[in-house]
Structures are given as structure tokens and as C-alpha cells.
C-alpha positions as CSV (number, residue, x, y, z in Angstrom):
1,M,106.1,107.1,87.7
2,G,106.9,110.3,89.4
3,V,105.4,113.7,90.2
4,C,105.5,117.0,88.3
5,H,104.2,120.1,89.9
6,V,101.5,122.0,88.0
7,K,101.0,125.7,88.7
8,N,97.4,126.8,89.0
9,E,96.4,129.9,87.1
10,D,94.7,131.5,90.1
11,G,97.9,131.3,92.1
12,K,96.8,128.7,94.6
13,P,99.2,126.0,95.8
14,D,100.5,123.7,93.1
15,L,98.7,120.4,92.5
16,P,100.9,117.4,92.0
17,N,100.2,115.8,88.7
18,L,100.4,112.1,89.7
19,Q,100.9,109.4,87.0
20,W,101.3,105.8,87.8
21,F,100.9,102.9,85.4
22,P,103.4,100.1,86.3
23,G,104.1,97.4,83.7
24,H,102.1,94.8,85.6
25,M,99.0,96.9,85.1
26,K,99.2,96.2,81.4
27,K,99.4,92.5,82.1
28,A,96.4,92.8,84.4
29,R,94.3,94.3,81.5
30,R,95.4,91.5,79.2
31,I,94.3,88.9,81.8
32,I,90.9,90.6,82.2
33,E,90.3,90.8,78.5
34,E,91.3,87.1,78.0
35,N,88.9,85.9,80.7
36,L,86.0,88.2,80.2
37,K,84.2,85.7,78.0
38,L,84.0,83.3,80.9
39,V,81.8,85.5,83.1
40,D,78.2,86.7,82.9
41,V,78.5,89.8,85.0
42,V,81.2,92.4,86.0
43,I,81.2,93.8,89.5
44,E,82.8,97.3,89.3
45,L,84.2,98.0,92.8
46,L,84.5,101.7,93.7
47,D,85.5,103.6,96.8
48,A,82.3,105.2,98.1
49,R,84.4,108.2,99.2
50,I,85.4,108.9,95.6
51,P,82.9,107.0,93.3
52,M,83.9,109.0,90.2
53,S,87.7,109.3,90.9
54,S,88.0,105.6,91.6
55,A,86.2,104.5,88.5
56,N,88.4,103.3,85.7
57,P,87.5,105.3,82.5
58,M,89.0,102.4,80.5
59,L,86.4,99.9,81.9
60,Q,83.7,100.3,79.3
61,E,86.2,99.7,76.6
62,I,87.6,96.7,78.4
63,I,84.3,94.9,79.3
64,Q,82.7,95.6,75.9
65,G,79.1,95.8,77.0
66,K,79.1,93.0,79.5
67,P,76.4,93.5,82.2
68,R,77.8,95.5,85.1
69,V,76.9,96.0,88.8
70,V,78.5,98.9,90.8
71,A,79.6,98.1,94.4
72,L,80.3,101.2,96.5
73,N,82.8,99.8,99.0
74,K,84.0,101.4,102.2
75,S,80.6,103.0,102.6
76,D,81.1,103.1,106.3
77,L,83.8,105.7,105.7
78,A,81.7,107.8,103.3
79,D,79.0,110.5,103.8
80,A,75.8,108.4,104.0
81,A,73.6,111.1,102.3
82,M,76.1,111.4,99.5
83,T,76.3,107.6,99.0
84,R,72.5,107.5,98.6
85,R,72.8,110.2,95.9
86,W,75.5,108.3,94.2
87,M,73.4,105.1,94.3
88,N,70.6,107.0,92.6
89,Y,73.0,108.4,90.0
90,F,74.2,105.0,88.9
91,R,70.6,103.6,88.8
92,E,69.6,106.5,86.6
93,Q,72.4,105.5,84.3
94,G,70.8,102.0,84.1
95,V,73.5,100.4,86.3
96,P,72.4,98.5,89.4
97,A,74.3,99.6,92.5
98,A,74.8,98.5,96.1
99,A,76.6,100.3,99.0
100,I,78.7,97.8,100.9
101,D,81.3,97.4,103.7
102,S,83.3,94.4,102.7
103,V,85.1,94.2,106.1
104,K,81.9,94.1,108.2
105,G,79.7,92.6,105.6
106,A,77.0,95.3,105.2
107,G,75.2,95.2,101.8
108,I,76.9,92.0,100.7
109,K,73.6,90.0,100.4
110,Q,72.1,92.8,98.2
111,L,75.1,92.8,96.0
112,V,74.9,89.0,95.5
113,R,71.2,89.3,94.6
114,L,71.9,92.0,92.0
115,V,74.6,89.9,90.4
116,E,72.4,86.8,90.3
117,E,69.5,88.8,88.8
118,L,71.7,90.4,86.2
119,A,73.3,87.0,85.2
120,R,70.0,85.1,85.0
121,P,69.1,86.0,81.4
122,R,72.4,84.6,80.2
123,T,72.3,81.4,82.3
124,E,68.7,80.8,81.3
125,K,69.5,81.3,77.7
126,L,72.3,78.7,77.9
127,V,69.8,76.2,79.4
128,S,67.2,76.9,76.7
129,K,69.9,76.0,74.2
130,G,70.4,72.6,75.8
131,A,73.4,73.5,78.1
132,K,73.5,72.1,81.7
133,A,72.3,74.6,84.3
134,R,75.2,76.3,86.1
135,S,76.0,79.0,88.6
136,A,76.2,82.6,87.7
137,R,79.8,83.7,87.0
138,C,81.2,87.1,87.8
139,M,84.4,89.1,87.9
140,I,85.3,91.9,90.3
141,L,87.2,94.8,88.7
142,G,88.6,97.7,90.7
143,I,91.6,99.9,91.1
144,P,94.2,98.9,93.7
145,N,93.4,99.3,97.3
146,V,89.7,99.7,96.8
147,G,89.0,96.5,98.8
148,K,88.8,93.6,96.3
149,S,90.5,91.1,98.5
150,S,88.3,92.0,101.5
151,L,85.2,91.6,99.3
152,I,86.3,88.3,97.9
153,N,87.1,87.0,101.5
154,R,83.7,88.2,102.7
155,L,81.9,86.6,99.7
156,A,83.8,83.3,100.2
157,G,83.3,83.3,104.0
158,A,87.0,82.6,104.4
159,V,90.4,84.0,103.6
160,K,90.6,82.9,100.0
161,A,92.3,85.9,98.5
162,K,95.6,87.2,100.0
163,A,95.1,90.9,100.7
164,A,98.2,93.0,99.8
165,D,99.6,95.4,102.3
166,K,100.3,98.0,99.7
167,P,98.4,99.1,96.6
168,G,99.6,97.9,93.2
169,V,100.3,94.3,94.3
170,T,98.7,91.9,91.9
171,R,98.2,88.1,91.7
172,A,97.4,85.6,89.1
173,K,93.7,84.8,88.4
174,Q,91.8,82.4,90.6
175,W,88.3,81.0,90.6
176,I,86.4,81.1,93.9
177,R,83.1,79.4,94.5
178,I,80.6,81.5,96.4
179,G,77.9,79.2,97.8
180,A,75.7,77.2,95.3
181,N,74.7,79.9,92.9
182,L,77.8,82.1,92.2
183,E,81.3,81.6,91.0
184,L,83.9,84.4,91.1
185,L,86.9,85.0,89.0
186,D,89.5,87.1,90.9
187,T,91.6,89.4,88.8
188,P,94.3,92.0,89.6
189,G,93.4,95.7,90.2
190,I,94.2,98.1,87.4
191,L,94.8,101.8,87.1
192,W,94.6,103.7,83.9
193,P,97.6,105.1,81.9
194,K,96.9,108.8,82.5
195,F,94.8,110.9,84.8
196,E,93.2,113.5,82.6
197,D,92.1,115.5,85.7
198,M,95.0,116.1,88.1
199,T,92.5,116.2,91.0
200,V,91.6,112.5,90.3
201,G,95.2,111.4,91.0
202,L,95.2,113.6,94.1
203,K,92.0,111.9,95.5
204,L,93.5,108.5,94.8
205,A,96.6,109.5,96.8
206,F,94.3,110.8,99.6
207,T,92.6,107.4,99.9
208,G,95.7,105.3,99.5
209,A,95.1,103.9,96.0
210,I,98.5,105.2,94.9
211,K,101.7,104.3,96.7
212,D,102.8,107.0,99.2
213,E,106.4,106.6,98.1
214,I,105.8,108.1,94.7
215,Y,104.7,111.6,95.7
216,D,105.4,114.4,98.1
217,L,103.5,113.3,101.1
218,E,103.8,116.6,102.9
219,Q,102.3,118.5,100.0
220,V,99.5,116.0,99.5
221,S,98.7,116.0,103.2
222,A,98.5,119.8,103.1
223,L,96.1,119.7,100.1
224,L,93.9,117.1,101.9
225,L,93.7,119.4,104.9
226,E,92.7,122.3,102.6
227,T,90.0,120.1,101.1
228,L,88.7,119.0,104.5
229,R,88.8,122.6,105.8
230,R,86.6,123.7,102.9
231,D,84.1,120.8,103.1
232,Y,84.3,119.5,106.7
233,P,85.9,122.2,108.9
234,E,84.1,121.0,112.0
235,R,85.7,117.6,111.7
236,L,89.2,119.1,111.7
237,A,88.4,121.4,114.6
238,E,87.0,118.6,116.7
239,R,89.4,115.8,115.9
240,F,92.6,117.9,116.4
241,R,91.2,120.3,118.9
242,L,92.0,123.3,116.8
243,G,89.2,125.6,117.9
244,E,86.9,127.6,115.6
245,D,89.6,129.8,114.0
246,L,91.2,127.2,111.7
247,P,94.4,128.3,109.8
248,E,93.5,128.9,106.2
249,G,96.4,127.1,104.4
250,G,97.1,123.4,104.4
251,Q,100.7,123.8,105.5
252,E,99.6,126.0,108.5
253,L,97.0,123.4,109.4
254,L,99.6,120.6,109.2
255,E,101.9,122.6,111.5
256,A,99.0,123.3,114.0
257,I,98.1,119.6,114.1
258,G,101.8,118.7,114.6
259,K,102.0,121.1,117.5
260,K,98.7,119.8,119.1
261,R,99.8,116.2,118.8
262,G,103.3,116.9,120.2
263,C,105.1,116.1,117.0
264,L,108.2,118.1,118.1
265,L,111.9,117.7,117.4
266,K,114.8,119.3,119.4
267,G,114.4,123.0,119.7
268,G,110.7,122.9,119.4
269,I,110.7,122.3,115.6
270,I,107.6,120.5,114.4
271,D,108.2,117.0,113.0
272,M,106.3,117.5,109.8
273,E,106.9,113.9,108.7
274,K,105.2,112.6,111.8
275,A,102.3,115.1,111.5
276,Q,101.6,114.2,107.8
277,H,101.5,110.5,108.7
278,I,99.0,111.2,111.4
279,V,96.7,113.2,109.1
280,M,96.8,110.6,106.3
281,S,96.3,107.6,108.6
282,E,93.4,109.2,110.6
283,F,91.7,110.3,107.4
284,R,92.0,106.8,105.7
285,S,90.8,105.0,108.8
286,G,87.7,107.1,109.2
287,K,88.8,108.9,112.4
288,L,88.0,112.2,110.8
289,G,84.4,111.0,110.3
290,C,82.5,109.9,107.2
291,V,83.7,111.9,104.2
292,T,82.9,111.9,100.5
293,L,85.3,113.9,98.3
294,D,83.7,113.5,94.9
295,E,80.9,115.9,93.9
296,M,77.9,114.7,92.0
297,P,78.4,115.0,88.2
298,Q,76.0,117.3,86.3
299,V,73.6,115.0,84.5
300,V,72.2,116.4,81.3
301,K,68.6,115.1,80.9
302,K,67.6,114.0,77.4
303,V,64.8,116.1,75.8
304,G,62.0,114.3,74.0
305,G,62.0,110.6,73.0
């Protein structure tokens, strides 16, 4: 745990190199590996705003070829056009995908259909070997704060899983029956030991997957503002009434927002702590509009057969 500051070669502001792998994450992986044999399908829950950054690179190693469905959660907070492109990307990789909003319920029926379809070959094979017909069994895997508890509650139609107020809080496993045809094994969220790309950790901090307490919130807020200024400048100008001439630097943007929102201390000094909390809160709640931070990966097409 902790933050070390990494200098960019081009002289731009330092990026915090965030690393976070609490001991309970190791326990979570052990629980998953021990119970994987009990399920037919794995639902990989991703944040639609950062589909690549919220994907656990250890997942393929953990699930060992188990059939997988991708669920792009919080799609109501993501750029709709980008979400469609990401859906196509996963399908081109041979992975079924659904865009969902686990809070309001959008896309849930499609996700359940995909899981049942993917599980059918295994359940039918068991019956053909003389076993009693049973429901499809699935497991949801996702990093902390990606919305697992909300999805489980939506699938179950009741508050079955206790949603944690902060990322990184895990629970013991529990089986939850979803209607007549689906059973769900709840498992804790897991992060990976090391972020190879420092921008991945940064995007996880932007979206709240990493605890705010372990990094410099003012620095991360400024870097978020720089990112939004580059990709969605009109959102910043409109939301914070900054006009067309936006300050170029994240720190200057943060100060301008603090001033506009009346975050002032004695002597007219800007309350930066209050300003940064406003920025992070309004971004995470979607008040800055629908935003996707991950760019599409370059897909190398295979030549020939």
C-alpha cells in the first residue's frame, strides 16, 4: 500500500503509481479457485467507463478456461457509443457481452439469457450422463466497487448481498438462487498484485475502485480534470460554468472550480480539499455526463486461416 510519484519523461505532471493488494485479496483468490469447479459459467463484471482498466489480468489464469460472459456495469454512466464499440470488441474475441445497469435493472434479462445459454452444454451433458437436471450455476467476478452487490441484489430481486460502503470490503461466499433456472455463487472482489500500467491504477482511483485514503486525492483530482479537459472539455465548462477558455492545468482547473463553487477559507483562500471532493463525487455520480476513459485496444487481425 502507498503511493510513489513517477516522473514522466516529457515533463508533464507526475502520475501516482498506485499499488494495492491487501492480504484479504489473496484469500479471495483462494476462495474463487476452490469453488470454481462448482459453477458452469463465470460472469466477469467490468466498469463500462473503464472496461480494460477494470479487467483483472489474472482472471484467465484463475478461471482456467471456464466459459465467461462479460457484463459492462454502470453503463448509464458511460459513453453509449463507446459501450457499443466495447461490446463488439468482446464479441469479436469470442466472449458474449451485455451492457447493464445493476441499480436500475437495464440489460439484466439479456445477461441472464447469455449465462443460461453458455451453461446449457454443460448442464445437458450432465443429464446425458444420467445426472438429475439442475439449474445453471454461475459466479460473478469483479474488482471491488464495480457493482457486484448491486447486481446480485438485482438478480435476486431482494437485498441478499450486503453492499459495502467502501471498496475492498469482502465477505465469505454465499449461494443465491435466482429464479428457477439459475444459481449464483457470490465471491469477494479481487484486485491484482501490481498494475503494470500506472494509468490503470489512476483510472481505478478516478472511479472509486481504490480507497481514497491511500493516495493524494488533490493530485488525482487534478489529473482527472486534465483527462476530462482533453476528452470532454464541454462537460467541464457546462457543469462548473467555467466558460470556453478553460485553464490548461489540472491544478488550475481545480482552483477555478473551487472558486466557482464558493469553496473559500478565511482570507479568500480556496479550500482545495472541498473542491477535490466535489470533483470526484460529481464525476463518480455521473453529474459530469456519460464518460468512457478507456480507449479501444488495437486489435491485430489474423491473416490467412
